[in-house]
VEXLO-5703 format. One record per residue (C-alpha): y, z, x; residue in one letter. Coordinates in pm, whole numbers, plus 32768, in hexadecimal, padded with zeros to 4 digits. Example, Ala and Ser with C-alpha at 12.3 -4.5 7.8 and 13.67 -1.06 7.14 Angstrom:
2
7E3E830C84CEA;7F9682CA8557S;
This chain:
648
922C50049694M;93814F6F963DR;93134E1F96CFR;91D44E2695FAM;929C4E7D94C3F;93954D649503A;927B4C6B9533A;91D24CE193F1A;93194CC69333A;93544B6593B4M;91F34AFA9355A;92274B8A91F9L;93714AD091D4A;92D449879244L;91AF49BD9158S;929E49FB9039A;936348C09094A;922747ED9087V;91B648958F47A;930148408EA0S;92E946CF8EFCA;92B445CF8DECA;914545AF8D89P;907F44968E28L;907143F48CD1E;91E843B58CE8A;91AB42D18E14Y;904B42508DD8G;905341D58C72R;90B4406C8C2CL;922E403D8C16P;92BD40AD8AC8A;937A3F638AB2I;93683E248B7DE;93A53CAD8B6BS;94EF3CE18AB4V;95713B8E8A3CE;96A53B308976I;96953A218869S;974438D488A5P;984D3925879ED;98883A7D8833G;983B3B3886F0S;96F23BE48746A;961C3C778859I;94A43C468881A;93DB3D2F895EL;92853DC289A5I;926C3F32894AA;914A401789A0T;9103414588C4V;8FC9421588FEN;8F3840F689C9D;8F62400088A8Q;902F3ECA88EFR;91353E6487EFH;921D3D3A87DEI;936B3DB08755I;94863CCE86E4V;95C63D828689R;972C3D25864AT;98383D96873AL;989B3E988635A;97413F328655G;96973EB38519Q;952C3E428541V;95153CD484D8A;93A23CA48520A;92823D4A85D3S;91193D08862CA;90183E08869ET;8F4A3D6C87B0I;8E743EA287E9G;8DB43EAC892FF;8DD13D388983N;8E7D3CF48ACBK;8FDA3C7F8A75V;90823BE28BA3R;91D73B678B2CA;92AD3AF88A08V;93B039E689F4K;9479393D88E4W;942437D88881A;954E37CC8795D;960638D586C9S;94E638E685CDE;93B438DF86B1H;934139C987C4V;922F395A88B2L;913C3A6B891AI;906D3A338A54E;8F243AF58A63V;8DEE3AEA8B3AS;8C823B4A8B2FT;8B6F3B668C33T;8A693A658BD4A;89A6392F8C34A;89B437EC8B70I;884D37808B3EE;87E236598C18D;894836378C8FT;89D637588D5BT;896A388B8E19Y;89CF39E28D96V;8B433A038DD6S;8C863A6A8D2CE;8CC639698C1AQ;8E2D394E8B98F;8E8338F28A33Q;8FC038E28962V;9013394C87FEV;914438E58731S;91E339F28651L;92C239748537N;93BA3A91850CI;942F3A0D83BCR;92D53A0D8319T;92293B0A83FAG;91053A1B8431E;907839C78585Y;8FA638A585FBK;8ED638718734Q;8F47374387FFL;8EA2365387F2P;8DD6368586B8S;8D72351886A3K;8D8E33DF8778A;8D0E327A876BL;8C6B32A188C1D;8B6933948949T;8C6B349289BAV;8C1F35E48A53L;8CD536F08991N;8D8237768AC6I;8EDB372E8B4FV;8EDA368C8CA3A;904236848D19G;91AD36C08CC7R;921236FD8B5CL;934136288B05Q;93D7365E89A9P;947635238922G;94B1344E87EFF;9411332C873BD;953932B18676G;95B133EF85C8K;946334A585DCE;942735A586ECA;92ED356187BBV;924A35D188FDL;920C34E48A1FY;90F9355F8B05T;8FD634D68BD4P;8E7835068B45L;8D2634BC8BDEY;8C6733A18B38V;8AF133928B7BT;8A32324B8B5FD;88DD32C38BD1K;883B33BA8CBAG;892834BE8D49N;8A6E34EA8E01M;89C6352D8F4FQ;894033C78F4FH;8A96332E8F0AK;8A3B32BB8DAES;8B7533598D1DA;8CDF32F08D31H;8E1F33A88CE7K;8EF332F58BE0D;904A334E8B57L;904033A889E5F;913B33E388D0K;90D0350187EBI;915A354E8691D;91BA36BD8685L;914F36FA851BD;9019361E84F2S;8F9F363F865AG;8F4834CC8662I;8F5F343587BFA;8FAE32CA8809R;8FA032308961R;90E931C189FAV;9071315C8B54Q;8F1331278BDCM;8ECD31B08D36G;8DA531B28E21D;8CD832AB8EE7D;8DE632BA8FF5E;8F1433068F16T;8F5F347A8EF1Y;90CD348D8E82D;91BE33CB8DA4Y;933433DC8D71L;93C933608C29A;951633668B75K;9545342B8A31A;950A32ED8966D;93B932B28A0FG;942E31A68B01T;934B31C98C30V;940F31D88D77L;9317322B8E89A;91BD32A68EE3K;911D334C900FA;8FC132FC908FG;8ED43393918FY;8DB232D09222R;8CA8334E9312E;8C39325B9420D;8ABF32369404E;8A9F31C49570R;8B8532B79625A;8BEC341F95F9D;8D4233D79569K;8DEE33919420A;8F1332C3939FT;902B333B92BBW;90F1323191FET;92203242911CM;92513113903CS;936D30B08F54L;932B300B8E05R;93B82EA98E05K;93802DF68CBBG;92092DDE8C86Q;91AB2E2C8DEDS;91CD2F358EF9W;929A2F169037Q;92202FF69154P;935A306F9205V;92E1318692E7F;918F31BF938BT;911F32BE9489T;8FCA32FE9523T;8F85346D9557T;8E59354C958BA;8EC3367894BCV;902E3694944FE;90BE35AF9349T;9225357592DBP;92A835E49188D;932435039073L;943F35EA900DW;94E7352B8EF2G;961B345D8EA5V;9780349D8F1ET;988235238E25P;992D33CD8E19D;97E333238DC5G;980732298EE1Q;96F832A38FCFS;95A933508FEAI;958D347290E0I;9455348B91B6I;940035309301D;940334679443T;93B034E1959EW;94C53543968FD;9424351697E5G;954135CA9898T;953E370197BFA;93C436E59789K;93C2371F9614L;93C3366A94C5W;952236449439R;959D35D192E2P;9612346792EBT;96A0338591D7P;95F8323A9189V;96D0313D90CFS;964330D68F7CL;96F32F888FA7T;96652F0D90F1D;9570301C9162G;9630306692A1K;962F31C1933AL;9775327D9366G;97DA3399944CE;972F34EC9452F;97B935E69355I;9827373793DBG;97F337D7952FP;96B137B795FCP;960A38F0956FV;94F339309474S;957939009312Q;94FD393A91B1G;9568386D9085G;961C38C58F42V;958B37C48E53V;95CA37BE8CDCG;94BE377E8BD9D;955536228BB8D;950035D88D24G;966A35EA8D9BV;9697368C8EF2V;97BF37768EC8L;97BA37F7902CG;96F738A6913DF;96BE3A0591BBT;96A23A7B9321R;96993BC993D3F;97D13C589471K;97923DA59516G;96D23E8A942DD;96FB3DBB92F0S;96F03C589273Y;98233B9B9201E;985E3A6C9126Y;98FA39239189E;993138679045F;994636EF9024L;99B3370B8EB7E;9B3137258EC9P;9B5D380F8D9ER;9A6339098E23L;9AF438E98F80K;9C4639548EF5A;9BBD3A688E13L;9AC63B148EF8W;9BA13BCD8FF7P;9C373CAE8EE8A;9AE13D208E6EY;9A5C3D488FCDR;9B803E2A902CS;9B613EF58EE9A;9A1B3F8B8F6AF;9A713FD590D3K;9954404291AFG;984E3FC390BBQ;97863E859095Q;98013DB38F6FV;970F3CAB8EEES;97513B9B8DEFL;96343BC78CF6A;969F3AE28BD8S;97C93A1E8B56W;984939498A3AT;987737D48A82P;99F238008A79D;99DF39368B59F;9AAC3A028A61R;99A03B0E8A63K;98CA3B7E8B87L;97AC3C768BA5V;97BD3D328CECL;96B63E0B8D90Y;974E3F118E76V;967C3FD78F6BS;96B4408C90B0G;965241A1919CA;96C142B690AFA;966A42368F54T;952B41D38E9AP;95DA40978E23G;966940278CD6A;96B93EF08C0AY;981E3EA58B9DY;98BD3D9B8AC1I;9A033D088B3AA;9AFA3C4C8A5ED;9BB73B688B4AT;9CC83B298A47T;9D203C9489F5T;9CB23D118B4FK;9BE83E238AA1R;9AA33EA08B3DV;99B13F718A6AD;986440118AC8P;97273F8E8A23L;962940848AAFG;955440E08BDAS;93ED407E8C2EP;93B741E48CA4Y;947A42BF8BADP;93C244028C0DK;942D43E48D78V;958844778DAET;9671443D8ED3A;960E45948F58A;94A345218F62D;94F243F69041V;94BD442D91B4G;95B5439A92B0P;9553423C9325V;95C6417D9456R;95594066953FM;94ED40C2969EI;94B23FEA97D3Q;93BE402A98ECY;93063F6A99F9K;91943F2099F6A;90CA3F659B31A;90F93DFC9BA4D;92733E0D9B6FG;92833D569A1FL;93953DDC993CD;93073E6D97FAI;93C83ED996C7E;934A3FCD95C2G;93B040989494V;93C0421294B3L;93BD42E39375T;93F94459939FL;938E456D92AFP;94AA45E891D1P;954B47299246G;948F474C9390R;951B475594EFA;94DB461E95BFE;940946D596BFK;929446FB9703G;922E466595B7L;90CF45FF954EP;90BA4486953AL;900843829467V;9005421E94F0V;9010412993CCL;8FDB3FC4944EP;90213EAA9359H;8F213DB192DBG;8F1E3C3C9314G;8F3B3C4C9439P;90443B4693E8R;913E3C3B934DA;92613D1F93A6K;92D73E7A9344D;94493EC3930BD;95263FF692E9A;951E400C916DV;947240ED9071F;92FB40C690A4D;922F41848F9DW;910841AD9088W;91CC422A91B5A;92A6430B90DDQ;917843A99034A;90E944059188I;923A44819209A;9264455B90D3S;91364625914AR;91DE46819292G;9182455F9379Y;924F446C9444A;91DA430893FDV;91E441E994F7L;91C14080947EQ;91B93FA995BBP;92053E3695A8N;91003DEB96B2F;90E33C999761R;907B3B8A966DG;915C3C15955AS;92463B2594A8T;93C03B1B94C1G;93DA3B26963CY;93AA39B99696G;929238DD9713T;9270397B986EE;923C3AD597D8F;913B3A4796E9K;908739919800E;90833AD398CCA;8F7D3B4597D3G;8E8C3A26981AY;8D483AB298A0G;8DCB3C14987AE;8D2A3C7B972DW;8C8A3DC89787G;8D333DC598DDA;8EAB3DC49916K;8EF13DAF97A0M;8E3D3EFD9799Q;8EDF3FA198C5T;90373F3E983FD;8FF7404F973DL;8F9641629834S;90B840FB9915D;9199415597F0G;90F242A897D7V;913342E4994AA;92A042809921Y;92D743769804L;9226448998C3A;92FB445099F9K;942F446D991DA;93AC45BC989EG;939A45439736I;9221455F970AV;90FE46269793D;8FF64543982FT;8EE5463B97D6K;8F3446149663R;8F1844A09619V;8E4843E19515C;8E43427294B5I;8E3C41E69353F;8E3D407392FCG;8DE23F6C91FBH;8D453E149235S;8D9A3DB993A0Y;8E313F1593B0G;8CDD3F9A9342G;8C3D3EE09464Y;8D413F78954FA;8CEA40D294CBA;8B77409C9512L;8BBF40039667A;8CA3412796BBG;8B7A421796C5V;8A674128973CT;8B0B40359831L;8C01414098A8Q;8BC442A69911K;8C8443EA98EAG;8DAD43619828V;8D6A43C396BEY;8CDA44FB961BR;8C65443294EDC;8C6B42D4945CA;8C8B425592F6V;8C2A40EB92B8S;8C7E40529167S;8BE13EFA9135A;8BBC3ED892ACG;8B053DC69369V;89E03E56942ES;89203D1F949ED;89E63C009536L;88B93B169557A;88633B3F93E6K;89CD3B099384M;89D939BD943EM;887B395393D2S;88CC39929264D;8A0638BD927ED;894337A49327I;883E37AC9210I;894F37979107R;8A343691919FS;8992360092D4G;89EA363D9440E;8B083547943FR;8C0835F99369N;8D4C36B293ACA;8CC7380F9368R;8BA637F3945CV;8C8837569564R;8D76387B9545D;8C5B3976955FE;8BDD38CD969EK;8D3638E39737R;8D673A5196D5L;8C093AB89742F;8C1739E5987EG;8AC93937983FV;8A4437D79802D;8929382B9712S;88A239349629A;878B397C9721S;886F39E6983ED;88013B4398BCP;896F3BAC98CEK;896B3BCD9751L;886F3CEA975FD;892E3D8B987BQ;8A5E3D9F9795R;89A63DEC9650S;89B43F5B95E8P;88623F429537A;87BC3ED0967BA;886E3FE4973DQ;883840FB963EA;877341D19735A;88B441F79800K;897D428F96DFA;8A2C43C8975ED;8ACC4444961AA;8A72446794A7P;8A9C432A93D8I;8AEA42F89268L;8A8A41A691D5L;8B3341359091I;8AE73FE78FF0H;8B093F328EA2G;89CA3EA58E0DK;8A813D658D9CD;8B213D188EECD;8AFA3BA48F38T;8BE63B9D9063T;8B2D3CA09136V;89DE3CC49081P;89593E1E902AF;88373DD99116S;89173E1D9243H;893B3F8C91E9S;87CB3F9F9184Q;87653F1E92DDK;8851400F9389M;87C6413392BFA;866040D59319N;86B840B49489A;87654207948EL;864242AA93D9K;8549421894CES;861B429495F1A;863B43F0955DG;87B543DC954CK;888344969445P;890A43BC932DY;895743B791BBE;8952428E90CEF;8A2B42668F96V;89D941408EB0V;8AEF40B48DD2L;8A3E40298CA0D;8AD33EE78C16G;8BE33EDA8D21E;8C463DA28DE3D;8CE13D7C8F3BH;8E453DB78EC3W;8E153F0B8E1EL;8E7D3E738CD4S;8E183F938BF2K;8EE040D48BE0G;8DBA41C08BC1Q;8CFA413B8CEDT;8E37410E8DBCR;8E81427F8D88L;8D1242D18DD1Q;8D34421F8F20M;8E7742CF8F7BL;8DFD44288F12T;8CB044058FC8A;8D5943879105G;8E60449A9117I;8D6645AA90BDT;8C86453591DAF;8DAB453592CEI;8E19468F9260E;8CB947129296K;8C93467E93F3N;8DFD46919465N;8EB647A193A1P;902F476B9392P;907848D993F0D;
């Protein structure tokens, strides 16, 4: 009797702990603030704020006074940046097709907000050429004399459509108040990126050309020399291409990627603007990310060290300043979000395993650091579950790393588990605050986010270990992580579900169709269900000789869209083998993984008499861009897991 009473008391305590957790809305709504940017003169902050699912652009002084605002409503606002101290650029997108030109996809546009007059203008509003009203590359604020302008590539259509190479990407100069665009540099159907100085002087361009006779492509970086182009670096590759990072802080070189055959990875390399000669690799032979200013200047690089990423700055002032700010937030990840050109003021984003994250403004002259706000203000430190990296071996001996998030206040023993594989699959999860993982953990579950083979950040050999393993070892890497946690006594193997989005949604479906007896339920958000259709659709859109299709062939381990292996690894074709209930969630406006994938999976499950539910997200795209439908996805997924795999 005493044992029964103790068990009942413990269950009641755990139930109360879960009940007192922050509501799912605190995690699942769009961030309260994001894209926090400081003005070039250091006097004001621009940011995106979300209130009741409405998107607002707020510009306020450092003293807290609102200088300007714009209500964007339900449009998808992606980012803000300053063009000069009077103009804020607002990047938005919409899901649409351009008649006789493009397929339905996410089209990006930019708006200029004049904070002095409060007026905003779509860019471009007018041009002398037939210009598509979508931005097609990097946004580089600059000047035309004393007037602030925007330099950006735009598509120019001559006839027909972009699929038939009748368009070219040209570099334009756009007036921020009139919206009038004037061409600075004409391109061609191979050019996809330009690099220019703040005064509009064109420095370099990058081009990509498919070979019509062989299954390969050529990437070329050219420097502008007078009235002509000088190709200075060319590489022929089937899938991967280098990056045109930007210009060095001293303005003497362009930084691009070149291949290091010994380390087997692309590494940043300077190219002299004077003679076009390549210099030595920058940084150690590891995967690196760039810190590039809006002006195209490469300030430094980031790379992972242990559980976090660190900066290695090329810019001498930042190199000297950064250690003090890094050490001020020990045990947390400190990111450089924005800065003034003189680096007197910095915007920092600080996150970690025990905090929902927050923005700070740092004055490098006075050494003062002040909080600006948190993207998740309703999530307290007590609501954040412990997060750490774990390492385990896959069945074939490959070392796998993953992120383990534990439920707040619960002992690390015999826990129910939710496996949360990332999308991509070219991506990586890290030990920082993850709204999705934390929301699940807040309901009493341990959460495992495995960085399975094929994930980024672990080098070329690890990526290549995923070739041919989509639905095979990429899948068992997940269940090997479950077995590792069970052996350590952390989780109960009889109480495991899988929940994923995009590729992670595919992995969720595969976990209960291609595998047996691992998961009690599966939740697929925007998941791929039919590999042959995925590849066929991409071939119809872009032809068989393109980088995306090549990558799919390598990941799937096939030579064509008719290979029978695709059905063997497609959950829709294997629906009759499903051994657990499935929840399908999908946005109607998804152009990355079309809604039809979940429709086909639902039909296959229905025909096979297998239990499933289907939640449709009206007006939602692939990136869960709307707060209401993002919360709908999260709530539906967790409710389904709680029903089929109760936390207590």
